[in-house]
N, C-alpha and C positions, 0 to 999 in steps of 0.2 A: 698887503704888507709890502713895504718898499724893500727891494733887493738891489744890492750892488751887482754890477755885471760879474758873471762867474769868473772871468779872467782876472778881474781885480780882486775878487775874494781869494782865488788861488794864490795870487801874488802876496796878499796880506797874510795868508796862512803860512806861506813859505817864510816870510819875514818873522812871523811868530815863532816858527820852528827854530829860527836863528836868534831868538830872544829879543826881538825888536818890540819894545813897549809901545811905540807910537802905532804900530800895526794893530796891537791888541786894543789900544784905546779907540782906534778908528772903527774896528768891527764892533766893539762894545757899544760905542755911541750910536751906531746905526741899528743894531739888532737887540740890545737889551730892552728898550721900551716896548718893542713889538712882542718879544718873547715873554716879557712880564705880563702883558695884556692877555696873551694866549694862555699862560699858566693861570693867571688870576681868574679867568673865565671858568676854569675847571676846579679851582681850589678855593675853599671858603675863607681862608686865612691869608691876610696880606703878608704877614711874617713868613708863613710857609711858602707862599708864592714867590716871595723874594729869595728865600733860601733855595728853592728848586730852580729858579732862574739862574742864580749865581752858580749853583752846582753844574747845571747844564752848560753854561758858558765855560766854566773851568774845565769840564770834560772835553769840550770842543777845542779849547785852546791848548790843552795838554796833549792832545792827539790830533794835530792839524792835518797830518797825512791821511787820516781816516776819511776825510771828505773827498769823494771821488768826482764831484761835479756833475753827476747825472741828474740831480734835482737842484732846485733852488737852495741856497744856503739856509734860508729861513725854514724850509721844509725839513731839511736835515736837522737843524736845531730843534724844531718841534718834535721830531722823532726821539731825540735824546731826552727832551723834557717829558715826553709821554712815558718813557721808562721810569724817570724819577717820580712822576706823578703817581704811577701805579705802585711804586715802592712806598711812597708817602701814604697812599690809601691803605696798603697792607699794614704799615706801621700804626696808622691811626686806629685801624680795626682791632689790633691786638692791644693797644695801650688804653683805649677808652673803656672804662668800666661803666656800669649802669648809671651811677650817680653823675659821672662826668658827661656821659652821653645826654642825660636829661638836661644838665646845665648847658651843654652846647646847643641843644635844640631850643631851649628857652632863650639863650642869647641870640640865636639866629632868627627866631620867629617872634621874639618879644613875649608879651604876656601869654601864658598858656590858657587863658580863658576861652579863646576861640578853638575851633576844631583842629587839634594838633594832628590828627590822622590825615587830614587833607594836605597839610604842609609836608608831612613825611612822604605821602604818596607823590606829591609833586617833586620832591627831592629825589625819590626813587626813579621817577620817570626821567628826570634830567640826567641822572647818573646812567640810566640805561641808554639814553640817546648818545651820551658821550662814549660809552663802551661800544655802541654800534658804529659811531664815527671812527673810533680807533681801529676798527676792523676793516675799514675801507682801504682800497689801494691808495698809495701815496698821492697820485694825481687827483683822485676824487676827493680825498681828505683835504688837500690844499684848495680845491675848488670850493668846497663847502666852507672852509675856514675863511677864505677871502670874501665870499659873498655874504655869509651869514654873520660871522664874527666881526670882520673888518668892515662889513657893509659896503664893499666895493661894488660898483655897477659892473655889468657884464663887459662893457668895453674896457674899463680900467683893469679888471681882473684878467681878461684875456691878454691884454697888452703886457701886464706884469708877469704873467705865466708864459708869455711868448707862444701862445697857441691861438688859432682862429676862434672867433666868437662861437661859431657852430660847434667846434670841438668842446669848448667850455660848457655850452648848453647840454651837449650829450653827456659829459662827465657829471654834470649836476643832475640830470634826469636819472642816470644809472645809480648815482650815489643816493638819491632820495628813495629810489626803488629798493636798494639794498638796506637802507635804514628802516623803511617800512617793514620789509621782510624780517629783519632782525628783531624789531619791536614786536611783531606778531609772534615770533618764536618765544620771546621773553614773557609776554603778557597774554598771549592768546590772540586768535584772529579777530575777536570782537573788540579788542582794545582800541583799534583805529576806526571804529564806527562800522563794523560789519565787514562782510566779504566784498572784495573788489572784483570787478570783472564784468 
């Protein structure tokens, strides 16, 4: 994920606090496409992903002083988006009735002639992985996002995150370990192919 220098981000946020529309447009143009890609990866609806992205940016722009500069601005935005995604998931769970759920599954998976259970299990596993990623510390979550979602190489990701490549490798190792442990707790130790060790 491309990030502006933190000093520039803080300057733009200060200008946004003073109602400078050009500063808003600058941050929007840099971060909206990346944030949308992050949200869309986690939400099955383009329309919902766009709404969550816009809500997240609105929250960030309406409270610019809340960004403390301790993490990359993109990481902070993803944190806001994660909260909106969780709210969206709760809303979807309460709104969908059985018929609507069946229709949504049919739309997503096509003709229901094939084994629907396999598709549902894959969706469940994907959601479990995303929940496990959400539980990671911010630095590990960003490392996973940059390398797995953005498909950045180690050199590029470590440069963007402003950490040595060895630190990034360590974060990825520990993140993968935490994800494995989280999935083992969710699905049982045999889910990942038996016991490790």
